[in-house]
NUBA-786443 format. One line per 3 residues: number of its first residue (from 1); their letters; for each residue x, z, y of C-alpha. Coordinates in pm, 1 decimal. Layout:
REM NUBA-786443
NUM> A> X Z Y ~ ...
***
This chain:
REM NUBA-786443
1> MNR> 13530.7 7526.7 2354.2 ~ 13171.7 7420.1 2435.1 ~ 13054.7 7072.1 2533.3
4> RTL> 13028.9 7161.1 2905.2 ~ 13389.0 7281.8 2916.4 ~ 13509.4 6969.8 2733.9
7> LLA> 13333.2 6743.7 2983.2 ~ 13486.1 6927.0 3276.6 ~ 13831.4 6910.4 3119.5
10> AAL> 13792.6 6538.8 3053.7 ~ 13695.2 6479.5 3416.5 ~ 14002.0 6665.1 3534.7
13> LSG> 14237.1 6477.3 3301.5 ~ 14097.2 6141.7 3411.1 ~ 14170.4 6225.4 3773.5
16> MAG> 13808.4 6266.0 3881.5 ~ 13737.9 6509.6 4165.9 ~ 13512.5 6808.5 4104.4
19> AYT> 13703.2 7016.5 3849.9 ~ 14005.4 7244.8 3847.6 ~ 14187.6 7425.9 3567.0
22> VKT> 14297.2 7779.7 3653.5 ~ 14674.7 7830.1 3645.5 ~ 14889.7 8142.2 3631.7
25> GDT> 14883.9 8320.8 3967.3 ~ 14559.1 8158.6 4084.7 ~ 14284.0 8361.6 4245.9
28> LYS> 13934.5 8244.9 4327.5 ~ 14027.3 8261.1 4695.4 ~ 14348.9 8058.8 4660.5
31> IAR> 14162.8 7786.9 4468.5 ~ 13884.2 7771.2 4726.4 ~ 14133.3 7763.4 5014.6
34> AHG> 14340.0 7487.6 4854.4 ~ 14033.2 7266.0 4817.1 ~ 13875.8 7331.4 5155.3
37> VTV> 13572.6 7518.0 5022.6 ~ 13455.4 7878.9 5017.5 ~ 13466.3 8140.3 4744.6
40> VEV> 13087.7 8165.1 4760.5 ~ 13048.7 7791.2 4691.0 ~ 13275.4 7809.2 4385.5
43> QRL> 13098.5 8120.4 4256.7 ~ 12756.4 7961.5 4296.3 ~ 12856.1 7633.3 4131.0
46> NNL> 13008.8 7810.6 3830.7 ~ 12752.7 8091.5 3798.8 ~ 13020.8 8353.4 3856.9
49> GGT> 12896.4 8704.9 3919.5 ~ 13233.2 8821.6 4050.1 ~ 13584.4 8700.9 4125.2
52> VIS> 13746.6 8742.9 3782.6 ~ 13886.7 8417.7 3642.5 ~ 14124.5 8342.6 3353.3
55> VGQ> 14412.9 8102.5 3299.1 ~ 14286.8 7779.4 3143.1 ~ 13932.2 7823.8 3269.1
58> VLR> 13784.4 7500.8 3409.5 ~ 13597.3 7544.6 3737.0 ~ 13357.6 7299.6 3893.2
61> LPE> 13420.7 7226.3 4261.7 ~ 13169.9 7111.7 4525.3 ~ 13125.7 6737.8 4559.2
64> GAS> 13378.9 6595.5 4803.8 ~ 13622.7 6884.0 4763.9 ~ 13984.0 6773.8 4758.2
67> AVP> 14317.4 6945.8 4767.9 ~ 14443.6 7005.7 5121.0 ~ 14801.2 7093.1 5217.0
70> TAP> 14835.5 7470.3 5209.7 ~ 15122.9 7712.6 5183.4 ~ 15199.3 7843.4 4835.0
73> ATS> 14994.1 8148.4 4747.1 ~ 15315.8 8349.0 4726.6 ~ 15430.0 8272.3 5081.1
76> RTA> 15348.1 8427.2 5413.0 ~ 15296.8 8139.2 5654.7 ~ 15228.0 8075.5 6018.1
79> APN> 14861.4 7985.0 5987.0 ~ 14700.1 7947.5 6328.1 ~ 14355.5 8089.2 6376.8
82> SPA> 14136.3 7782.8 6364.4 ~ 13898.1 7724.6 6652.3 ~ 13528.2 7717.0 6587.5
85> APT> 13302.1 7423.9 6656.1 ~ 13215.0 7417.8 7026.7 ~ 12866.1 7535.6 7111.3
88> SPS> 12890.9 7366.3 7448.6 ~ 13136.3 7117.5 7602.5 ~ 13339.6 7406.6 7737.8
91> AVP> 13350.0 7642.4 7441.5 ~ 13650.9 7580.3 7217.3 ~ 13744.9 7883.2 7008.3
94> SPS> 14090.9 8026.6 7010.5 ~ 14361.1 8018.0 6746.6 ~ 14596.7 8299.6 6666.2
97> TRS> 14850.2 8349.7 6392.2 ~ 14844.6 8631.5 6144.6 ~ 15197.4 8586.4 6017.0
100> TAP> 15533.4 8444.1 6114.0 ~ 15605.0 8202.9 6396.3 ~ 15623.6 7825.0 6336.7
103> GAA> 15951.6 7721.1 6180.5 ~ 16036.8 8073.2 6068.1 ~ 16147.8 8131.4 5711.8
106> QTP> 15864.4 8208.4 5475.1 ~ 15881.1 8551.4 5316.5 ~ 15778.7 8556.8 4949.1
109> LPP> 15513.5 8814.2 4874.5 ~ 15596.4 9088.2 4623.7 ~ 15416.3 9076.9 4288.0
112> RLS> 15087.7 9259.7 4264.2 ~ 15084.1 9602.2 4104.2 ~ 14991.8 9622.5 3738.3
115> AAE> 14642.8 9709.0 3620.8 ~ 14771.4 10050.5 3517.2 ~ 14911.2 10118.1 3864.7
118> LAP> 14576.8 10021.7 4021.3 ~ 14359.9 10204.8 3769.3 ~ 14125.4 10468.4 3916.5
121> TPA> 14185.0 10829.7 3821.6 ~ 13919.4 10977.2 3590.2 ~ 13574.5 11036.3 3736.6
124> GTR> 13548.0 11381.5 3885.5 ~ 13916.4 11404.1 3985.2 ~ 13954.5 11648.5 4274.4
127> LSG> 14232.8 11738.9 4514.1 ~ 14290.1 12104.7 4598.4 ~ 14133.6 12171.4 4938.2
130> VSV> 14055.3 11805.3 5015.5 ~ 13733.5 11606.2 4981.5 ~ 13743.2 11226.3 5014.1
133> SAP> 13459.8 10999.3 5126.1 ~ 13472.4 10616.3 5123.0 ~ 13222.1 10331.0 5177.3
136> EQV> 13034.4 10215.6 4867.8 ~ 13122.9 9850.8 4945.3 ~ 13310.9 9649.5 5206.4
139> TMG> 13320.1 9284.4 5313.2 ~ 13633.0 9084.2 5388.2 ~ 13722.8 9124.6 5755.1
142> DAF> 13575.7 9474.4 5769.7 ~ 13733.7 9773.2 5934.2 ~ 13627.8 10090.2 5754.7
145> VLR> 13703.7 10461.1 5747.3 ~ 13833.1 10681.5 5468.2 ~ 13722.2 11036.3 5552.1
148> LSG> 13913.6 11341.4 5439.2 ~ 13780.5 11693.2 5487.7 ~ 13877.7 12041.4 5386.4
151> PRA> 14143.1 12300.5 5471.5 ~ 14431.1 12086.7 5339.9 ~ 14312.6 11743.4 5457.0
154> AEA> 14589.2 11719.0 5718.0 ~ 14853.0 11748.5 5443.7 ~ 14732.8 11445.6 5246.1
157> TVR> 14866.4 11089.9 5264.2 ~ 14681.5 10764.8 5198.0 ~ 14796.2 10425.8 5067.9
160> FLS> 14591.6 10111.5 5003.0 ~ 14764.2 9998.2 4683.8 ~ 14566.5 9674.9 4644.9
163> EVG> 14747.9 9537.4 4952.3 ~ 15066.8 9490.7 4750.5 ~ 15100.4 9119.7 4675.9
166> EDV> 14848.3 9024.2 4946.0 ~ 14933.9 8847.2 5270.6 ~ 14909.0 9157.1 5488.3
169> RRP> 15145.5 9335.4 5721.3 ~ 15313.2 9648.1 5580.1 ~ 15122.5 9652.4 5250.5
172> AEV> 15050.0 9995.9 5099.6 ~ 15195.9 10171.4 5404.4 ~ 15194.6 10550.5 5375.8
175> LRP> 14934.3 10669.3 5625.3 ~ 14868.9 11016.1 5755.4 ~ 14511.0 11097.4 5855.9
178> GGA> 14424.5 11179.0 6214.5 ~ 14176.3 11442.2 6325.5 ~ 14138.6 11815.9 6359.3
181> AGE> 13946.6 12119.1 6234.4 ~ 13935.7 12001.9 5874.3 ~ 13789.1 11658.1 5951.1
184> YRV> 14034.9 11367.8 5926.5 ~ 14018.5 10987.1 5905.5 ~ 14231.4 10690.4 5803.3
187> LGR> 14141.6 10338.0 5909.5 ~ 14113.1 10079.5 5635.3 ~ 14116.8 9700.3 5667.9
190> VVL> 13991.5 9423.7 5440.3 ~ 14202.1 9115.7 5503.8 ~ 14015.0 8787.2 5543.2
193> GKT> 14011.9 8605.4 5212.0 ~ 14005.5 8921.1 4998.6 ~ 13732.5 8948.1 4736.5
196> TPV> 13902.7 9178.5 4485.4 ~ 13837.2 9554.0 4513.6 ~ 14017.5 9768.3 4769.4
199> VYE> 14218.4 10030.4 4580.8 ~ 14313.7 10344.1 4772.4 ~ 14528.5 10637.7 4669.9
202> VRL> 14521.4 10984.8 4824.6 ~ 14811.6 11216.1 4749.5 ~ 14846.6 11587.5 4805.1
205> GDE> 15180.8 11705.8 4672.4 ~ 15179.0 11616.5 4302.4 ~ 14802.4 11564.7 4294.3
208> VLR> 14666.5 11209.4 4303.5 ~ 14320.1 11061.0 4355.5 ~ 14282.6 10684.7 4312.8
211> ARI> 13958.8 10486.9 4348.5 ~ 13816.8 10140.1 4414.8 ~ 13581.7 9996.6 4676.1
214> PAA> 13416.0 9663.6 4584.2 ~ 13484.2 9386.3 4839.6 ~ 13242.2 9101.1 4904.6
217> PLS> 13314.6 8758.0 5059.1 ~ 13165.9 8624.7 5381.0 ~ 12895.1 8366.9 5315.3
220> QTV> 13029.0 8100.0 5551.3 ~ 13094.1 7733.8 5481.7 ~ 13413.1 7562.3 5593.0
223> QHL> 13399.3 7383.1 5928.4 ~ 13620.5 7074.6 5947.0 ~ 13735.6 7005.9 6303.4
226> NLP> 13925.0 6713.0 6452.3 ~ 14081.8 6855.9 6765.3 ~ 14222.3 6607.3 7018.7
229> SRV> 14595.5 6627.1 7077.8 ~ 14539.3 6742.0 7436.3 ~ 14392.8 7063.3 7291.1
232> SGV> 14596.4 7109.9 6973.7 ~ 14927.1 7008.3 7134.5 ~ 15000.7 7362.8 7250.0
235> LQD> 15037.9 7462.8 6885.5 ~ 15373.4 7283.1 6895.3 ~ 15488.7 7450.7 7216.8
238> AGR> 15846.4 7579.6 7199.1 ~ 15731.1 7910.4 7347.3 ~ 15517.7 7996.6 7046.3
241> AAE> 15797.1 8177.1 6862.8 ~ 15835.0 8424.6 7150.8 ~ 15456.5 8460.1 7168.9
244> ERA> 15435.2 8553.5 6800.7 ~ 15720.4 8804.0 6828.8 ~ 15545.0 8971.2 7119.8
247> VEN> 15213.0 9017.1 6940.3 ~ 15383.9 9124.5 6617.0 ~ 15557.4 9401.6 6809.5
250> AYA> 15217.4 9516.4 6932.3 ~ 15075.1 9509.2 6579.1 ~ 15360.0 9732.7 6460.2
253> LRS> 15273.1 10019.0 6696.0 ~ 15167.6 10348.6 6535.4 ~ 15079.6 10574.6 6827.6
256> PQV> 14827.7 10861.5 6813.6 ~ 14458.2 10787.9 6862.5 ~ 14356.0 10810.5 7229.2
259> WTR> 13989.0 10707.1 7234.4 ~ 13715.2 10971.9 7226.6 ~ 13407.1 10761.5 7308.4
262> PFA> 13230.6 10469.7 7134.7 ~ 13369.3 10120.3 7192.6 ~ 13199.9 9909.1 7458.9
265> PAL> 13162.6 9530.6 7505.4 ~ 13446.6 9342.5 7674.8 ~ 13197.2 9137.2 7877.9
268> ANR> 12881.3 9281.5 8027.1 ~ 12558.3 9120.8 7902.1 ~ 12726.6 8832.5 7719.7
271> AAT> 12646.5 8723.5 7365.1 ~ 12894.3 8578.8 7117.2 ~ 12881.1 8208.7 7031.3
274> SSS> 12848.2 8046.3 6689.0 ~ 13227.5 8068.6 6679.9 ~ 13179.8 8365.1 6451.3
277> FGQ> 13443.0 8603.2 6326.0 ~ 13593.2 8503.3 5991.9 ~ 13463.1 8144.2 5997.5
280> PRT> 13685.3 7932.6 5766.6 ~ 13779.0 7597.2 5916.8 ~ 14043.1 7329.2 5953.9
283> YVA> 14204.7 7194.4 6270.8 ~ 14251.2 6833.3 6168.6 ~ 14149.3 6610.5 5878.8
286> GGA> 14340.3 6724.5 5571.3 ~ 14461.8 7039.9 5745.0 ~ 14487.6 7377.9 5575.7
289> VSY> 14185.9 7607.2 5579.7 ~ 14232.9 7903.3 5811.3 ~ 14012.3 8167.0 5970.5
292> HYG> 13878.2 8253.3 6312.0 ~ 14030.7 8594.8 6373.6 ~ 13816.2 8702.3 6667.4
295> TDY> 13485.6 8649.1 6845.2 ~ 13428.9 8412.2 7138.9 ~ 13215.2 8484.4 7443.8
298> PAP> 13147.4 8194.5 7684.8 ~ 13125.5 8300.8 8048.2 ~ 13197.9 8156.4 8394.5
301> TGT> 13552.8 8169.2 8524.5 ~ 13605.7 8492.8 8712.2 ~ 13369.4 8703.8 8499.8
304> PVL> 13524.2 9052.2 8470.3 ~ 13695.6 9128.8 8139.8 ~ 13662.1 9496.4 8048.1
307> AVN> 13870.2 9723.3 7825.1 ~ 13668.7 9804.5 7512.3 ~ 13805.6 10158.9 7511.4
310> DGT> 14081.0 10387.8 7639.0 ~ 14439.6 10290.7 7569.5 ~ 14773.5 10166.8 7696.9
313> VVL> 14849.5 9807.1 7798.6 ~ 15134.8 9688.1 7576.5 ~ 15122.4 9315.1 7659.4
316> AGK> 15012.6 9138.4 7977.0 ~ 15134.7 8785.7 8040.9 ~ 15086.2 8413.9 7989.5
319> YPV> 15151.2 8253.0 7652.1 ~ 15117.5 7894.8 7517.5 ~ 14825.2 7951.2 7278.1
322> RGN> 14659.0 8273.0 7387.4 ~ 14694.0 8188.8 7756.1 ~ 14675.0 8484.0 7993.7
325> LVV> 14669.1 8767.3 7742.2 ~ 14618.2 9143.5 7754.7 ~ 14680.2 9365.4 7452.6
328> IDH> 14569.3 9729.5 7457.3 ~ 14697.7 9989.3 7211.3 ~ 14423.7 10240.9 7130.0
331> GAG> 14633.3 10437.3 6881.3 ~ 14577.3 10493.7 6508.0 ~ 14708.9 10140.8 6441.9
334> LVS> 14429.1 9973.5 6640.5 ~ 14489.0 9717.4 6915.8 ~ 14246.6 9493.9 7106.5
337> LYF> 14343.1 9147.3 7238.1 ~ 14184.0 8947.8 7521.0 ~ 14273.6 8575.0 7533.3
340> HQS> 14252.3 8288.2 7787.6 ~ 14202.3 8487.9 8107.4 ~ 14232.5 8324.8 8448.8
343> RLN> 14369.8 8638.5 8610.5 ~ 14523.0 8964.1 8488.1 ~ 14457.1 9291.2 8668.5
346> VRV> 14688.4 9515.8 8464.0 ~ 15054.7 9547.6 8376.4 ~ 15244.7 9666.5 8073.1
349> GDK> 15243.7 10045.1 8065.0 ~ 14912.7 10087.9 8250.4 ~ 14675.5 10348.6 8107.8
352> VTR> 14323.9 10203.6 8100.1 ~ 13983.7 10353.7 8033.6 ~ 13675.7 10217.4 7861.8
355> GQK> 13495.6 9967.7 8085.7 ~ 13787.1 9925.0 8328.3 ~ 13840.2 9570.7 8455.3
358> IGE> 14161.4 9430.9 8309.4 ~ 14124.6 9065.3 8409.4 ~ 13888.8 8771.5 8451.3
361> VGS> 13753.8 8507.5 8213.9 ~ 13937.4 8175.7 8223.7 ~ 14047.5 7878.6 8015.6
364> TGL> 14424.1 7918.0 7981.1 ~ 14617.2 7844.5 7663.3 ~ 14442.5 7664.2 7377.1
367> SAG> 14104.7 7631.5 7544.5 ~ 13884.9 7354.7 7683.4 ~ 13653.3 7574.4 7886.8
370> PHL> 13607.9 7928.7 8019.3 ~ 13546.7 8194.4 7753.7 ~ 13690.9 8520.7 7625.2
373> HLE> 13832.9 8542.8 7275.5 ~ 13835.2 8909.2 7163.7 ~ 14024.4 9044.2 6864.4
376> MRV> 14031.8 9393.6 6710.5 ~ 14328.8 9438.5 6477.7 ~ 14397.0 9728.1 6242.2
379> RGE> 14769.3 9752.4 6166.3 ~ 14795.5 9385.2 6259.7 ~ 14506.9 9249.3 6050.7
382> ATD> 14196.5 9104.3 6214.3 ~ 13871.3 9297.3 6178.0 ~ 13523.9 9205.9 6297.9
385> PAD> 13474.9 9320.4 6659.9 ~ 13107.2 9379.8 6578.8 ~ 13216.1 9665.5 6348.7
388> WMN> 13339.5 9853.5 6654.7 ~ 13087.9 9791.2 6931.6 ~ 12883.9 10098.1 7034.8
391> RLW> 13050.5 10307.6 6764.2 ~ 13318.8 10571.1 6774.2 ~ 13440.4 10452.8 6433.0
394> PR> 13344.5 10167.7 6202.2 ~ 13131.2 10272.8 5905.2
***
């Protein structure tokens, strides 16, 4: 053990802030989250080139970092989507949950797969009649596409094995590609907080192809907010449990893809605020670090809200946190959500087209001023709306 490690260990044992000893089950993300800092900050301070850490390793933490109450790394919790810092007196970003409703029993996550189960197949492995193409790298919060081509592409199945043991909905779900004429696609998702590689597996009968895609963190510092009770009080609303059940039902839909044109903005000629997608932040002093699961667009009350693409309205109503909400199912496991509207122009079951008015900007739910909070979720997990705009598919 070198002198630097001994000094760090001594600081930890004496109760001084600024050091942490890695324990069994820790990940770089769970350590950063528990201390209210980012993965990037910990990597930079410890000269880490990646996210691999070992039990017993002593990590330096940024000055002022302290443990904050968080759920155990092995539990799926009801973590509201933290609002971003207002860019004007009226712009307060919107929370959403990515898990169970408040007060619900926590579901322990299954153990991660072994290294052998996640190991790539040998270089040059081929499937009979199927070619597979994947991005060279992804970033947490990305939506991406796994492309399958060839005469037998429609027969293949895809699983994202690295999801097992992560806080995601339906981890490693068996997915069938959509498409035609020998060109097929499967949507992938990189859950916020993930910095370990995405491991995918393509099966064709008894043949297997397994490979990895490196995943990078978002370079965003934690924002610490102190929301007044008049704003944050709705988080305790008794109606939240029903709200979460409703959106979870929407996330579980697996209908066929219906869009055929690129995605379009939900507001015409409106730019997003600094309430950026994936921003880590806390609600109150000492609160758990969470993420902003969508993008916020400030606009006057009454501004038309437009469907980003073709689909079916599966939710349209008023809820405690999301306010007047519309959820559109676009098929292929993709849904779009539109929060805080002042008026809704659609009903459940309506078929909508890209650019159709579905409501008007407002400030209902957890909001202190008129704006639209837009989310794009792949099989229930938040992905960056910017990945979709003016594209038929993300990269």
